C-alpha positions in Angstrom: 160.8 178.1 74.0 159.0 179.9 76.7 158.4 184.2 77.1 160.5 183.5 80.2 163.5 182.1 78.1 163.1 184.7 75.1 163.1 187.6 78.1 166.7 185.8 79.0 167.9 185.6 75.4 166.9 188.7 75.0 169.5 190.4 77.7 172.1 187.7 76.5 171.3 188.9 72.8 171.5 192.6 73.5 175.3 192.3 76.0 176.5 190.2 73.0 175.3 192.9 70.3 177.3 195.3 73.1 180.5 193.7 72.7 180.6 193.3 69.1 179.7 196.8 68.8 183.0 197.3 70.9 185.3 195.6 68.4 183.4 197.5 65.4 184.2 200.9 67.3 187.9 199.9 68.0 188.8 198.3 64.9 190.4 201.6 63.1 192.3 202.4 66.1 194.8 199.2 64.9 197.0 200.6 62.5 200.3 198.9 63.5 200.7 195.5 65.5 201.8 197.3 68.7 198.5 198.5 68.7 196.7 195.0 67.8 198.8 192.9 70.7 199.2 196.0 73.2 196.7 198.9 72.2 199.2 201.3 71.6 200.7 200.9 75.4 197.2 203.4 76.1 195.3 201.4 78.6 194.3 203.9 81.7 194.3 202.5 85.4 190.6 201.1 85.7 190.5 199.1 82.3 193.9 197.8 83.1 192.9 196.7 86.8 189.9 194.9 85.6 190.3 193.8 82.1 193.7 192.3 83.8 191.4 190.7 86.8 188.6 189.6 84.3 190.8 188.0 81.7 192.2 186.1 84.9 188.8 184.7 86.3 187.4 183.0 83.4 184.2 181.2 83.3 186.3 179.2 86.7 185.0 182.2 89.0 181.4 181.4 88.0 181.5 177.8 87.7 184.6 176.4 88.5 185.2 177.7 92.1 181.3 177.7 93.4 181.1 173.8 91.7 184.0 173.0 94.1 182.2 174.7 97.3 178.8 173.3 96.6 180.6 169.9 96.6 183.1 169.3 99.1 182.8 172.3 101.4 185.5 175.5 102.3 189.0 174.1 101.9 189.5 173.3 98.4 187.9 176.9 97.4 188.9 178.9 99.8 192.5 177.8 100.0 192.9 177.9 96.3 191.0 181.5 96.3 193.5 182.8 99.5 196.6 181.8 97.3 194.9 183.9 94.5 194.6 187.0 96.4 197.9 186.7 97.8 199.5 186.1 94.2 197.4 188.9 92.9 198.4 191.6 95.2 202.4 190.0 95.1 202.2 190.3 91.2 200.9 193.8 91.1 202.9 195.0 93.7 206.4 193.5 92.3 206.2 192.5 88.5 203.8 195.2 87.3 206.0 198.5 87.4 208.9 196.7 86.7 208.2 194.6 83.7 206.3 197.8 81.8 209.5 199.6 82.2 211.8 196.8 81.2 209.7 195.8 78.3 209.3 199.5 76.6 213.7 199.6 77.3 214.2 196.0 76.0 213.6 197.0 72.6 210.0 198.1 73.1 208.7 194.2 73.3 205.1 193.8 72.5 204.5 190.2 73.6 206.2 188.0 76.5 208.3 185.9 74.3 209.8 188.7 72.5 210.6 190.3 75.9 212.7 187.3 76.6 214.6 187.0 73.6 215.2 190.8 74.2 216.1 190.8 77.3 218.9 188.2 76.9 219.7 189.6 73.5 218.9 185.8 71.6 219.2 186.8 68.4 218.4 183.3 67.0 215.0 184.1 68.7 215.1 180.8 70.6 213.5 181.9 74.0 210.9 183.5 72.2 209.8 180.7 69.9 209.9 177.9 72.4 207.8 180.5 74.9 205.5 181.0 71.7 205.0 177.3 71.3 204.4 176.5 75.1 201.7 179.3 74.8 200.0 177.7 72.1 200.2 174.4 73.8 198.3 175.7 77.3 196.5 178.2 76.0 194.5 176.5 72.9 192.7 174.0 75.0 191.8 176.4 77.6 190.1 178.7 75.1 188.5 175.4 74.5 187.1 174.9 77.7 185.9 178.6 77.8 183.9 177.8 74.2 182.6 175.0 75.3 181.2 176.7 79.0 179.0 178.8 76.5 177.9 176.0 74.5 177.0 174.4 78.1 175.1 177.2 78.9 173.1 177.7 75.8 172.3 173.8 75.6 171.4 173.3 79.4 168.7 176.5 79.3 167.2 177.0 75.9 167.8 173.1 74.9 169.7 174.4 71.7 172.1 171.3 70.5 175.5 171.4 72.1 177.5 172.3 69.0 176.0 175.1 67.1 175.3 176.7 70.7 179.2 176.4 70.7 179.9 177.3 67.6 177.9 180.8 67.9 179.4 181.9 71.0 183.1 181.2 69.6 182.3 183.3 66.4 180.9 186.3 68.8 184.0 186.0 70.7 186.1 185.8 67.0 184.3 188.5 65.9 185.2 191.4 68.3 188.5 190.0 68.9 189.6 189.9 65.2 188.0 193.3 64.6 189.2 195.5 67.6 192.2 193.3 68.7 193.7 194.2 72.4 192.3 197.6 72.7 188.7 195.7 72.3 189.2 192.8 74.3 190.8 195.1 77.3 187.6 197.5 77.0 185.0 194.5 76.6 186.8 192.9 79.7 186.1 195.9 81.5 182.3 196.0 80.6 182.5 192.4 81.6 184.1 192.8 84.9 180.9 194.6 85.8 178.6 192.6 84.3 180.4 189.6 86.4 179.9 191.6 89.7 176.2 192.5 89.3 175.8 188.6 88.3 177.4 187.2 92.0 176.0 189.7 94.1 172.5 189.0 92.7 172.3 185.5 92.8 174.4 185.7 96.5 171.5 187.7 97.7 168.6 185.7 95.9 170.1 182.8 97.4 170.3 183.4 100.8 166.6 185.3 100.6 165.7 181.6 99.4 167.0 179.8 102.0 165.8 182.1 104.5 168.9 183.5 105.9 172.6 183.6 106.1 172.3 181.7 109.1 170.2 178.9 107.8 173.1 178.8 105.2 175.9 178.3 107.8 173.7 176.0 109.8 173.6 173.7 106.5 176.9 173.9 106.2 177.7 172.8 109.9 175.5 170.0 109.4 177.8 168.4 107.2 181.2 166.8 108.5 184.1 168.5 107.4 181.8 171.1 104.9 182.9 174.1 107.2 186.4 173.5 107.8 189.7 174.7 106.4 191.5 171.7 107.5 189.1 169.4 106.6 187.0 168.4 103.5 183.2 166.8 103.0 183.4 163.4 101.4 179.5 163.4 99.4 179.7 159.8 99.1 180.6 158.4 102.5 179.3 161.7 104.2 182.1 162.2 106.2 185.4 164.6 107.1 188.0 163.9 105.4 191.6 165.4 106.5 192.9 168.6 104.3 196.1 168.7 105.7 199.3 171.2 105.5 200.6 169.7 102.2 197.3 170.0 100.6 197.1 173.5 101.8 200.3 174.5 100.6 199.5 172.9 97.1 196.4 174.8 97.0 198.0 178.0 97.8 200.7 177.3 95.1 197.9 178.8 92.9 199.3 182.1 93.6 202.8 181.3 92.1 200.8 181.0 88.9 200.4 184.6 88.6 203.9 185.5 87.4 203.5 183.4 84.5 200.2 184.6 82.9 200.8 185.5 79.2 197.2 187.5 79.4 197.9 189.1 82.6 201.2 190.2 82.3 200.1 191.4 79.0 198.0 194.6 81.0 200.8 195.5 82.9 202.4 196.1 79.7 199.7 198.1 78.3 199.3 200.6 80.8 200.0 204.4 79.7 201.3 205.7 83.0 203.5 203.2 85.0 202.8 205.5 87.8 198.8 204.6 88.0 199.7 200.9 88.3 199.2 201.5 92.3 195.8 202.4 91.8 195.0 199.6 89.4 196.9 197.5 92.2 193.9 198.5 94.7 191.0 198.3 92.2 192.2 194.8 91.3 193.0 193.5 94.8 189.8 194.4 96.1 187.9 193.5 93.5 189.7 189.9 93.8 188.7 189.4 97.2 185.4 190.2 97.0 184.3 188.3 94.3 185.9 185.0 95.0 184.4 185.5 98.3 181.2 185.9 97.1 181.7 182.9 94.4 182.8 180.2 97.4 179.5 181.1 99.2 177.1 180.1 96.3 178.3 177.2 96.4 177.6 176.8 100.1 174.2 178.9 99.4 173.3 176.2 96.3 174.2 173.0 98.8 171.8 174.6 101.3 169.5 175.6 98.5 169.5 171.8 97.4 168.8 170.6 101.1 165.8 172.8 101.4 164.6 171.3 98.0 164.7 174.6 96.2 167.1 173.1 94.0 167.6 169.5 92.5 170.7 167.7 93.4 173.1 169.0 90.7 174.7 166.3 88.2 177.4 168.7 87.5 178.1 171.3 90.2 179.7 173.8 88.2 176.3 174.9 86.8 175.2 175.8 90.2 175.0 179.8 89.3 173.3 178.6 86.3 170.4 176.4 87.8 169.8 179.4 90.5 169.5 181.8 87.7 167.1 179.6 85.8 165.2 179.8 89.1 165.4 183.6 89.3 164.1 183.7 86.1 160.3 182.5 87.1 159.5 185.3 89.2 158.1 187.8 86.8 159.5 189.7 83.8 161.8 191.9 85.5 163.3 188.6 87.2 163.7 186.9 83.8 165.6 189.8 82.5 167.9 189.7 85.6 168.4 186.3 85.1 169.3 187.1 81.7 172.0 189.6 83.2 173.6 186.7 85.2 173.6 184.2 82.4 175.4 187.2 80.6 177.5 187.3 83.5 178.8 183.9 83.2 179.4 184.5 79.6 181.2 187.5 80.4 183.5 185.1 82.4 184.0 183.1 79.8 184.9 185.3 77.1 186.7 187.8 78.9 189.5 184.9 79.3 189.0 183.4 75.8 189.6 186.8 73.7 192.9 187.6 76.0 193.7 184.0 75.5 193.3 184.1 71.5 195.0 187.2 71.3 197.9 185.7 73.6 197.9 182.6 71.5 197.9 184.3 67.6 200.4 186.8 68.6 202.7 184.0 69.8 202.2 182.3 66.4 202.1 185.0 64.2 204.5 187.4 65.4 207.2 185.2 67.6 206.9 182.3 64.9 206.1 183.4 61.6 207.4 187.0 61.3 210.5 186.5 63.7 211.4 183.2 62.1 210.1 182.9 58.5 208.6 186.1 57.2 211.3 188.7 59.2 210.3 191.7 56.6 206.7 191.6 57.0 205.0 195.1 56.9 202.3 196.6 59.3 199.6 196.1 57.2 200.2 192.6 56.6 200.9 191.8 60.4 197.8 192.5 61.3 196.5 191.0 58.5 198.0 187.7 59.5 197.3 188.5 63.3 193.5 188.6 62.4 193.8 184.8 60.2 195.8 183.6 63.2 193.1 184.3 65.7 190.5 182.8 63.3 192.4 179.6 62.7 193.2 179.1 66.6 190.1 179.6 67.1 188.8 177.0 65.0 191.4 174.5 66.8 189.7 175.3 70.0 186.4 175.0 68.5 187.4 171.4 67.3 188.8 170.3 71.1 185.6 172.0 72.5 183.8 169.2 70.8 183.5 167.4 74.1 180.8 168.9 76.3 182.0 166.4 79.3 185.1 167.8 80.4 185.9 169.9 83.8 186.6 173.7 83.4 187.8 173.3 86.9 190.5 170.8 85.7 191.2 172.3 82.6 192.0 175.7 83.8 193.8 174.0 86.9 196.5 172.6 84.4 196.8 175.2 81.8 197.5 177.6 85.1 200.2 175.2 86.3 201.7 175.1 82.9 202.3 178.9 82.7 203.2 179.7 86.3 206.1 176.9 85.8 207.3 178.0 82.7 207.3 181.5 82.6 206.8 182.2 86.3 210.4 182.2 87.8 211.7 183.1 84.3 210.3 186.5 84.6 210.7 187.0 88.1 214.6 186.0 87.3 214.4 188.3 83.8 213.4 191.4 86.2 215.1 191.0 89.6 218.5 189.2 88.7 221.0 190.6 86.8 223.2 187.4 86.6 220.4 185.2 85.1 221.5 184.4 81.3 220.1 182.9 78.5 221.2 179.6 79.1 219.4 179.5 82.6 216.4 181.3 80.7 216.0 178.2 78.5 217.1 175.5 81.0 214.1 177.2 83.7 211.4 177.6 80.8 212.3 174.0 79.1 212.1 172.0 82.6 209.2 173.9 84.3 207.0 173.2 81.4 208.4 169.6 81.1 207.8 169.1 84.7 204.2 169.9 84.5 203.5 167.4 82.5 205.6 164.6 84.1 204.4 165.4 87.4 200.6 165.8 86.3 200.6 161.9 84.6 203.4 160.6 86.0 204.4 161.2 89.2 200.5 162.7 90.9 198.9 159.6 90.4 200.9 158.0 92.8 199.2 159.9 95.6 200.3 160.3 99.2 203.0 163.1 99.6 203.4 163.0 95.7 199.5 163.7 95.3 200.1 168.0 95.4 199.1 170.4 92.5 202.2 170.2 89.3 202.7 173.6 89.5 204.1 174.0 93.3 207.3 171.1 92.3 207.2 172.6 88.5 208.0 175.9 89.5 210.5 175.1 91.9 212.6 173.1 89.6 212.3 175.4 86.8 213.5 178.3 89.3 216.4 176.0 90.1 217.2 175.3 86.6 217.3 178.3 85.8 219.6 179.9 88.6 222.0 176.7 88.4 222.8 177.1 84.7 222.9 180.6 85.0 225.9 180.5 87.8 227.6 177.3 85.7 227.9 179.5 82.2 229.1 182.6 81.0 227.7 185.9 82.7 225.3 188.2 80.4 227.4 190.3 78.5 228.2 194.1 80.0 225.1 195.6 77.4 222.7 193.6 79.1 223.9 194.1 82.7 224.3 197.6 82.1 220.4 197.4 80.6 219.4 195.7 83.6 220.8 198.7 86.0 219.1 201.3 83.8 215.8 199.7 84.4 216.5 198.5 87.9 217.0 202.8 88.3 213.6 203.5 87.1 210.7 204.7 89.1 
């Protein structure tokens, strides 16, 4: 390894030591399973905001989004980001406070599946078990993509073998998550959001200075047909513009619908100490999302300009654009190498902040919603925490097994998992919170139809192309919503007790 590589590695290792230290320090605060999975509902507004967004963005923010912009220009990346910004704001504005109140009033539900069962008085726990299975199905490969991103980073930069690099990264994530649970994950996510912010700003500024000016970046973008357009897209093969129609735009905007069903984001709403502080959290989260995604998109555009200027070689994997720029930064002296290490730590942070939340959500589904609620109903708190930690490790091992293939696209994996959660849980969450007539039968029908339709549309309908080639989240979300409403109306209304509870929650401010 070169001296520069050693300095970058030092910065990364320092960051990893800090996040593991957070897990060690906060381990003793986990006395109950509610502490482990929800932090005892004691999160402050800033940690709530930034941990929610950091856990949401994942390596997609620093790898997937710039990669898409690098290759095809603004349209795909920008419309996706616009949909996500709108979805983020509406989710915080409409869902956050209502969910915080309802989950507490409804049997103090500590997981999203448990909330579904409690809300509809599902004594057999059918809703929570099916929801838990869906969470495991969609989160395990999502987590695996995070492990893979970490492995790629170390492998490409330091020449390490992919498998050991990926496994070491997974071990670190598992370590602080297993020790400190939700509180450690949320606290480290707050730190990780800061590092991610520093990373994208430094890369943005360096990239512009390398090209010469922001104007030079824009000129390069305009020189490629359709690249700097929101109604056209650049085709790198033919080097021509392809139309980007209203249907495709609607399809990308549909990414925003996914927020209503994201378990790892919704958990942050449930965990805040004081619901009245959610307004502050909303403002902080919304501003950060707008800035971070705008900068990330333009990093892809800047990276393309740097390639044209000869500063970067043509990238074989566009999702490594930030990694490649960081490597270039590192060649400008000791301080620059340390800064480059911080940037790479930012990529790790983006990945880890999502992977830890996904591990917790998947493990809570397996240990709480399946094992405890169905098979070992009298499990005590000490055993519950032990089982929770063992489950985190087991799910991580499955994720490591899946991540052994280093060639998968971060953007594609995230896209499918996002659709799965958005369609399965999004309509259910909205109707559970805001429609009194919604009943258990409708909830079950909507959740199952949404999850199934994601697979059907992705693998059977979408390949047909044309008008059917839209993102699977949009049709699956609509099908799930329709199924929930129709089945609820065709079956008996919820019990009077359930309706009265709904009214009490509705009256809360």
